[in-house]
C-alpha positions as CSV (number, residue, x, y, z in Angstrom):
1,X,0.0,0.0,0.0
2,X,1.3,3.4,-0.9
3,X,2.8,5.4,2.0
4,X,0.9,8.6,2.9
5,X,2.0,11.9,4.4
6,X,-0.4,14.3,6.1
7,X,0.7,17.9,5.8
8,X,-1.1,20.8,7.7
9,X,1.0,23.8,8.6
10,X,0.7,27.4,9.7
11,X,4.4,28.1,9.1
12,X,5.0,27.1,5.5
13,X,8.8,27.5,5.7
14,X,10.4,24.7,3.7
15,X,7.1,23.0,3.0
16,X,7.4,22.8,-0.8
17,X,10.9,21.4,-0.8
18,X,9.9,18.8,1.8
19,X,6.8,17.8,-0.1
20,X,8.7,17.4,-3.4
21,X,11.1,15.0,-1.7
22,X,8.2,13.0,-0.3
23,X,6.6,12.7,-3.7
24,X,9.9,11.7,-5.2
25,X,9.9,8.8,-2.7
26,X,6.4,7.8,-3.9
27,X,4.6,9.2,-0.9
28,X,1.0,10.3,-1.4
29,X,0.2,13.7,0.1
30,X,-3.0,14.6,1.9
31,X,-3.6,18.0,3.2
32,X,-6.1,20.7,4.5
33,X,-7.1,24.2,3.6
34,X,-4.3,26.7,3.0
35,X,-1.6,24.0,3.1
36,X,-3.4,22.1,0.3
37,X,-3.7,25.2,-1.8
38,X,0.1,26.0,-1.4
39,X,1.0,22.5,-2.5
40,X,-1.5,22.5,-5.4
41,X,-0.2,25.9,-6.5
42,X,3.3,24.4,-6.6
43,X,2.1,21.7,-9.0
44,X,2.2,18.9,-6.4
45,X,-0.4,16.1,-6.4
46,X,-2.3,16.3,-3.2
47,X,-5.6,14.9,-1.8
48,X,-7.9,17.1,0.2
49,X,-8.8,15.9,3.7
50,X,-12.5,15.6,2.6
51,X,-11.4,13.1,-0.1
52,X,-9.9,10.9,2.6
53,X,-12.6,11.2,5.2
54,X,-15.6,11.6,2.9
55,X,-16.7,14.4,5.2
56,X,-16.4,18.1,4.5
57,X,-14.8,20.6,6.7
58,X,-17.3,22.2,9.0
59,X,-17.7,24.8,11.8
60,X,-15.4,27.3,10.1
61,X,-12.7,24.7,9.9
62,X,-12.9,23.7,13.6
63,X,-13.6,20.2,12.5
64,X,-11.7,18.7,9.6
65,X,-9.1,16.2,10.8
66,X,-10.9,14.9,13.9
67,X,-12.0,11.7,12.2
68,X,-11.4,7.9,12.7
69,X,-10.0,7.7,9.1
70,X,-7.3,10.1,10.2
71,X,-6.5,9.0,13.7
72,X,-7.0,5.4,12.9
73,X,-4.4,5.7,10.2
74,X,-2.0,7.4,12.7
75,X,-2.5,5.2,15.8
76,X,-2.8,1.6,14.6
77,X,0.2,-0.6,15.3
78,X,1.5,-2.3,12.3
79,X,3.0,-5.1,14.4
80,X,-0.4,-6.2,15.9
81,X,-2.5,-8.4,13.6
82,X,-5.7,-7.4,15.3
83,X,-4.9,-3.7,14.7
84,X,-4.2,-4.5,11.1
85,X,-7.4,-6.5,10.7
86,X,-9.5,-3.7,12.2
87,X,-8.1,-0.9,10.0
88,X,-8.5,-3.1,6.9
89,X,-12.1,-3.8,7.8
90,X,-12.7,-0.1,8.3
91,X,-10.9,0.7,5.1
92,X,-8.5,3.0,6.9
93,X,-5.4,3.9,5.0
94,X,-2.1,4.1,7.0
95,X,-0.5,7.5,7.5
96,X,3.2,7.2,7.7
97,X,4.4,10.8,7.9
98,X,2.9,13.7,9.7
99,X,4.1,17.3,9.0
100,X,2.1,19.6,11.3
101,X,2.7,22.8,13.1
102,X,0.2,24.7,15.2
103,X,-1.9,27.8,15.0
104,X,0.2,30.9,16.0
105,X,-1.4,31.3,19.4
106,X,1.6,33.0,21.0
107,X,2.0,35.5,18.1
108,X,-1.7,36.2,18.2
109,X,-1.9,37.1,21.9
110,X,1.3,39.1,21.6
111,X,-0.5,41.6,19.4
112,X,-1.7,44.6,21.5
113,X,-5.0,44.7,19.6
114,X,-5.7,41.0,20.1
115,X,-9.3,40.3,21.3
116,X,-10.3,37.3,23.4
117,X,-12.4,36.0,20.5
118,X,-9.3,36.1,18.2
119,X,-7.2,34.4,20.8
120,X,-9.7,31.6,21.3
121,X,-10.0,31.0,17.6
122,X,-6.2,30.5,17.5
123,X,-6.3,27.7,19.9
124,X,-5.4,24.7,17.7
125,X,-7.3,21.4,18.4
126,X,-6.7,19.2,15.4
127,X,-3.0,20.0,15.1
128,X,-2.0,18.9,18.6
129,X,-4.3,15.9,18.3
130,X,-2.6,14.7,15.1
131,X,0.8,15.4,16.5
132,X,0.2,13.6,19.7
133,X,-1.4,10.6,17.9
134,X,1.6,10.4,15.5
135,X,4.1,10.8,18.3
136,X,2.5,8.1,20.5
137,X,2.8,5.7,17.5
138,X,6.3,6.8,16.6
139,X,7.4,3.2,16.3
140,X,5.6,3.3,12.9
141,X,5.0,7.0,12.2
142,X,7.5,9.8,11.6
143,X,6.2,13.2,12.9
144,X,7.6,16.6,12.2
145,X,6.4,19.7,14.1
146,X,9.3,22.1,13.4
147,X,10.6,23.3,10.0
148,X,14.1,23.3,11.6
149,X,14.0,19.5,11.4
150,X,13.1,19.3,7.7
151,X,16.6,19.3,6.4
152,X,17.8,16.4,8.6
153,X,14.6,14.5,7.7
154,X,15.2,15.0,4.0
155,X,18.8,13.9,4.4
156,X,17.7,10.7,6.2
157,X,14.9,10.0,3.7
158,X,17.2,10.4,0.7
159,X,19.7,8.1,2.3
160,X,17.5,5.3,3.7
161,X,14.0,6.0,2.3
162,X,12.8,6.0,5.9
163,X,13.6,7.4,9.3
164,X,15.2,5.0,11.9
165,X,13.6,4.4,15.2
166,X,16.0,6.6,17.2
167,X,15.3,9.6,15.0
168,X,11.6,9.0,15.1
169,X,11.7,8.9,18.9
170,X,13.6,12.1,19.0
171,X,11.0,13.8,16.8
172,X,8.2,12.4,19.0
173,X,9.8,13.8,22.1
174,X,10.0,17.2,20.5
175,X,6.3,16.9,19.7
176,X,5.4,16.5,23.3
177,X,7.7,19.4,24.3
178,X,6.0,21.5,21.7
179,X,2.4,20.6,22.6
180,X,3.2,21.0,26.3
181,X,4.6,24.5,25.8
182,X,1.6,25.4,23.6
183,X,-0.8,24.2,26.2
184,X,1.1,26.0,28.9
185,X,0.6,29.3,27.0
186,X,-3.1,28.7,26.6
187,X,-3.4,27.7,30.3
188,X,-1.8,30.9,31.4
189,X,-3.8,33.0,29.0
190,X,-7.1,31.5,30.2
191,X,-6.1,31.6,33.9
192,X,-5.2,35.3,33.5
193,X,-8.6,35.9,31.9
194,X,-10.2,34.4,34.9
195,X,-8.0,36.2,37.4
196,X,-6.5,33.0,38.9
197,X,-3.6,34.0,41.1
198,X,-2.6,30.6,42.6
199,X,-3.4,27.8,40.1
200,X,-3.4,24.3,41.5
201,X,-0.9,23.4,38.8
202,X,1.7,25.9,37.6
203,X,2.5,25.5,33.9
204,X,5.3,27.6,32.7
205,X,7.3,27.3,29.5
206,X,10.6,28.7,28.4
207,X,12.5,28.7,25.1
208,X,16.2,27.8,24.8
209,X,18.2,31.0,24.3
210,X,21.7,29.7,24.7
211,X,23.7,26.7,25.7
212,X,26.4,28.0,28.1
213,X,30.0,26.9,28.4
214,X,29.4,26.2,32.1
215,X,27.4,27.4,35.1
216,X,28.5,29.3,38.2
217,X,31.6,27.1,38.2
218,X,33.4,25.2,35.4
219,X,32.2,21.8,36.7
220,X,28.5,22.8,36.3
221,X,26.6,22.5,33.0
222,X,24.2,25.3,32.3
223,X,21.7,26.7,29.7
224,X,19.8,30.0,29.4
225,X,16.1,29.8,28.7
226,X,13.9,32.8,27.9
227,X,10.2,33.5,28.5
228,X,8.0,33.4,25.4
229,X,7.1,37.1,25.9
230,X,9.2,40.2,26.2
231,X,9.6,41.8,29.7
232,X,10.7,45.3,30.4
233,X,14.5,45.6,30.5
234,X,14.9,41.9,29.9
235,X,18.4,40.6,29.1
236,X,16.8,38.0,26.9
237,X,15.7,40.7,24.5
238,X,19.1,42.4,24.4
239,X,21.2,42.1,21.3
240,X,24.9,41.3,21.6
241,X,27.0,43.6,19.3
242,X,30.5,42.5,20.2
243,X,32.6,40.2,22.4
244,X,32.7,36.8,23.8
245,X,29.7,34.6,24.5
246,X,27.8,35.4,27.7
247,X,28.5,33.2,30.6
248,X,26.1,32.0,33.4
249,X,27.4,34.6,35.8
250,X,27.4,37.3,33.1
251,X,23.7,36.7,32.5
252,X,22.9,36.9,36.2
253,X,24.8,40.1,36.8
254,X,23.7,41.8,33.6
255,X,20.0,41.1,34.4
256,X,20.5,42.4,38.0
257,X,22.1,45.6,36.6
258,X,19.1,46.1,34.3
259,X,16.6,45.7,37.1
260,X,18.3,48.5,39.0
261,X,18.6,50.7,35.8
262,X,14.8,50.5,35.1
263,X,14.1,52.3,38.4
264,X,15.3,55.6,37.0
265,X,14.2,57.9,34.3
266,X,16.9,60.5,34.5
267,X,20.4,59.8,33.0
268,X,21.5,56.9,35.0
269,X,24.5,54.4,35.2
270,X,24.7,51.2,37.2
271,X,28.0,49.5,37.9
272,X,27.5,46.0,39.3
273,X,29.6,43.1,40.6
274,X,28.4,39.7,41.8
275,X,24.7,40.6,41.8
276,X,25.2,43.8,43.9
277,X,25.7,47.4,42.7
278,X,29.1,48.8,43.4
279,X,28.2,52.2,42.1
280,X,25.1,53.9,40.9
281,X,24.9,57.5,39.5
282,X,22.0,59.6,38.4
283,X,22.4,63.1,36.9
284,X,21.1,65.5,34.2
285,X,23.5,64.2,31.7
286,X,24.9,60.7,31.1
287,X,28.6,61.6,31.4
288,X,28.1,63.0,34.9
289,X,26.1,60.0,35.8
290,X,28.9,57.7,34.6
291,X,31.5,59.6,36.6
292,X,29.4,59.2,39.7
293,X,28.9,55.5,39.2
294,X,32.6,55.0,38.6
295,X,33.9,57.2,41.4
296,X,31.5,55.5,43.8
297,X,33.8,52.5,43.8
298,X,36.7,52.6,41.3
299,X,38.1,49.4,42.7
300,X,35.1,47.0,42.7
301,X,34.1,48.1,39.2
302,X,37.1,46.1,37.9
303,X,35.8,43.1,36.1
304,X,32.2,44.2,36.5
305,X,29.2,45.2,34.4
306,X,28.1,48.7,33.5
307,X,24.6,49.6,32.3
308,X,23.5,52.9,30.8
309,X,19.9,54.1,30.1
310,X,21.0,56.5,27.3
311,X,23.3,56.2,24.3
312,X,27.0,55.8,25.0
313,X,29.2,58.3,23.1
314,X,32.9,58.5,22.4
315,X,33.8,60.5,25.5
316,X,32.4,57.9,27.8
317,X,33.7,55.0,25.6
318,X,37.3,56.3,25.9
319,X,37.0,56.0,29.7
320,X,35.3,52.7,29.6
321,X,38.0,51.3,27.3
322,X,40.6,52.0,30.0
323,X,38.9,49.7,32.5
324,X,38.6,45.9,32.5
325,X,34.9,45.3,32.2
326,X,32.9,42.2,31.4
327,X,29.8,43.8,29.8
328,X,28.6,47.2,28.8
329,X,24.8,47.6,28.2
330,X,23.1,50.6,26.7
331,X,20.2,51.4,24.4
332,X,22.7,52.3,21.7
333,X,26.4,53.2,21.0
334,X,27.5,56.0,18.7
335,X,29.6,54.8,15.7
336,X,32.7,56.4,17.3
337,X,32.0,54.7,20.6
338,X,31.7,51.3,18.9
339,X,35.0,51.9,17.1
340,X,36.7,52.5,20.4
341,X,35.1,49.7,22.4
342,X,35.3,47.0,19.7
343,X,39.1,47.3,19.8
344,X,38.8,45.3,23.0
345,X,38.4,41.8,21.7
346,X,36.6,40.2,24.7
347,X,34.4,42.9,26.1
348,X,30.7,42.2,25.6
349,X,28.6,45.0,24.2
350,X,24.8,44.6,24.4
351,X,22.1,46.9,23.3
352,X,18.6,47.1,24.8
353,X,15.6,46.6,22.5
354,X,14.2,49.8,21.2
355,X,10.8,49.0,22.6
356,X,10.3,46.9,25.7
357,X,6.9,45.5,26.6
358,X,5.8,46.4,30.1
359,X,4.9,42.9,31.1
360,X,5.4,42.2,34.7
361,X,5.8,38.6,35.3
362,X,6.0,36.8,38.6
363,X,9.4,36.1,40.1
364,X,10.3,32.5,40.8
365,X,13.2,30.7,42.4
366,X,13.9,27.0,42.5
367,X,14.3,25.3,45.9
368,X,14.9,21.6,46.5
369,X,11.7,19.9,45.7
370,X,9.7,22.9,44.7
371,X,9.4,26.4,43.4
372,X,8.8,29.7,45.2
373,X,6.7,32.2,43.2
374,X,5.9,35.8,44.1
375,X,5.0,39.1,42.6
376,X,8.0,41.0,41.3
377,X,9.0,43.8,43.7
378,X,7.9,46.9,41.7
379,X,7.2,49.1,44.7
380,X,9.3,52.2,45.4
381,X,8.8,54.9,48.0
382,X,6.6,57.7,46.9
383,X,6.9,61.1,48.7
384,X,3.2,61.1,49.5
385,X,3.4,57.8,51.2
386,X,6.5,58.6,53.3
387,X,6.3,59.8,56.9
388,X,9.0,62.0,58.6
389,X,9.1,60.8,62.2
390,X,11.7,63.0,63.6
391,X,11.8,66.6,64.8
392,X,14.3,67.5,62.1
393,X,12.9,67.5,58.7
394,X,14.9,66.5,55.6
395,X,15.8,69.2,53.1
396,X,14.5,68.8,49.6
397,X,17.9,67.5,48.3
398,X,18.0,65.0,51.2
399,X,14.5,63.8,50.4
400,X,15.5,63.3,46.7
401,X,18.6,61.4,47.7
402,X,16.6,59.3,50.2
403,X,14.3,58.2,47.5
404,X,17.3,57.5,45.2
405,X,18.9,55.4,48.0
406,X,15.8,53.5,48.7
407,X,15.5,52.5,45.0
408,X,19.1,51.2,45.0
409,X,18.8,49.5,48.3
410,X,15.9,47.3,47.2
411,X,18.2,45.6,44.7
412,X,21.0,45.0,47.2
413,X,21.2,41.6,48.9
414,X,19.8,41.7,52.4
415,X,20.7,42.8,55.0
416,X,21.3,45.9,53.0
417,X,22.5,49.4,53.8
418,X,23.3,52.1,51.1
419,X,24.9,55.5,51.6
420,X,24.1,58.1,49.0
421,X,24.6,61.8,48.3
422,X,23.9,64.0,45.3
423,X,22.6,61.2,43.2
424,X,25.6,58.9,43.9
425,X,26.1,55.8,45.9
426,X,29.0,56.3,48.4
427,X,28.9,52.9,50.2
428,X,27.1,49.6,49.8
429,X,26.8,47.1,52.6
430,X,25.3,43.8,51.2
431,X,24.2,40.4,52.4
432,X,25.2,40.6,56.0
433,X,23.8,38.5,58.8
434,X,23.0,41.6,60.9
435,X,22.1,45.1,59.9
436,X,24.8,47.0,61.8
437,X,27.3,44.8,60.1
438,X,26.0,46.0,56.7
439,X,26.0,49.6,57.9
440,X,29.7,49.2,59.1
441,X,30.7,48.1,55.6
442,X,28.7,50.8,53.8
443,X,29.9,53.6,56.1
444,X,33.5,52.5,56.1
445,X,33.4,52.5,52.3
446,X,31.9,56.0,52.3
447,X,34.4,57.2,54.8
448,X,34.6,61.0,55.1
449,X,32.1,61.4,52.3
450,X,29.4,60.1,54.6
451,X,29.4,63.5,56.3
452,X,26.0,65.1,55.4
453,X,24.9,61.9,53.4
454,X,21.8,59.8,53.5
455,X,21.6,56.3,54.8
456,X,19.0,53.9,53.3
457,X,18.0,50.6,54.8
458,X,16.0,47.8,53.1
459,X,14.3,46.9,56.4
460,X,13.6,48.4,59.8
461,X,16.2,48.7,62.6
462,X,15.5,46.2,65.4
463,X,17.5,48.4,67.7
464,X,19.2,51.8,67.7
465,X,22.8,50.5,67.1
466,X,22.7,51.3,63.3
467,X,21.6,54.8,64.0
468,X,24.3,55.3,66.6
469,X,26.9,54.2,64.1
470,X,25.5,56.5,61.5
471,X,25.9,59.4,64.0
472,X,29.6,58.7,64.2
473,X,30.0,59.1,60.4
474,X,28.0,62.3,60.1
475,X,24.9,60.9,58.4
476,X,22.2,63.6,58.4
477,X,19.2,61.7,57.0
478,X,17.9,58.1,57.2
479,X,15.3,56.4,55.2
480,X,13.9,53.0,56.3
481,X,10.6,51.1,56.3
482,X,9.9,51.5,60.0
483,X,7.8,49.0,61.9
484,X,10.0,47.7,64.7
485,X,8.7,47.6,68.2
486,X,11.8,49.6,69.1
487,X,11.4,52.3,66.4
488,X,11.1,55.0,69.1
489,X,14.7,54.2,70.3
490,X,16.0,55.0,66.8
491,X,13.9,58.1,66.5
492,X,15.1,59.3,69.9
493,X,18.8,59.0,68.8
494,X,18.0,60.8,65.6
495,X,16.3,63.6,67.5
496,X,19.3,63.9,69.9
497,X,21.6,64.5,66.9
498,X,19.3,66.5,64.6
499,X,19.1,63.7,62.1
500,X,16.0,63.4,60.0
501,X,14.4,60.0,59.6
502,X,11.8,59.0,56.9
503,X,9.6,55.9,57.2
504,X,8.4,54.4,53.9
505,X,6.2,51.6,55.3
506,X,7.6,49.2,52.7
507,X,10.3,46.6,53.3
508,X,12.6,45.4,50.5
509,X,14.2,42.2,51.5
510,X,16.2,40.5,48.7
511,X,17.6,37.1,49.4
């Protein structure tokens, strides 16, 4: 009996070439709708699905392949005599090859103007059914769901006139990954429509972006997967313009730098090392912001990452080229800046996408045996929500610096203390087991520059020791969430030394 191939694709890349090879190997083509028209227009012999099933398409194409003559031809086992007997009695013709890809659900819901009705109509039913049937019976059926596999399939077919079992199983596994990811997108879309916050089953999907040389350490294998949709200031959407391949640690650090950068609308620069900022500067112009970020900690920036929220020009590029940096990120680089920076063979230059979708996804972290999921921390202190709790009131510049410091502090590993002044970080104390320890690190780094500066804390002070230390360094304003049962002790110390203290009411732990 002549072999048959069922072709029904939304993405018609490589379709004609593949179909011609199948015909060359004496394979009969059956197809549906637009795919059939494409094959016919190319002069290829093809049977319509209604010629196979004896039943016309109906319900605007919703029902066309959901038929025993299709799925019987896909699912029957050729090695079982009873299966063979049943399909012969039912006059079911075997289907040996399935080339199917799915309705573009992801592309459809990505369009800003997409309606719910349009989204629903782009949920494929017949496609996944055919793919899953063929994949289940991969011992007898070859199934292709991705045009990227056509070339290898053609090579195999030309060589052996059939695909071997190992290849068929690999293709079947890809089908189930594809349909699982497809269903995960649909599940999320429908759950979002219903306002489901904590689904009983969490179905997420990611797309392989890059296979990495190694993970955090050379003995660890690693890969980088991206979400199907763009997220604001996402590293996955950046374009690498120059330099070595990104490493696991590069990706972690660069992403952390971007999350800090998106806090600011003025000209801003973030220098980062090991997931913590070593220098952040904001100003009315990018060069001044860059100098602030660099001078905040010219030692720690060595081997770090620098992120800009405006175009990098030649003046800044000259100074960047004099420092050993792993990555520079910016919306763009001038031609002159690129000429200067690309002379450094290994430095990685990345540009942010021109438009970033403001999708705010949940944040998740893997723990042994499970996954922790939470809302992304998008809250920052707003002046109208802040409370000054001391007799001394902050000046307007101090208040501005306090809000700046709080934005930086929320991205520093807890316990976190950040010292700032005039839109510049002066000291960063990160990841300490007690708050006064973090303050000691930050204040010591700031040194004499702490005189008249602002201290920001990611959480409240359980006792007054941090404030007492701040007094010794000349801090004049403190911003913290408040909420400790001993808040009054810290307020009293501030009042004794004419320090202003601002409560935000919002904690920003970052573990």
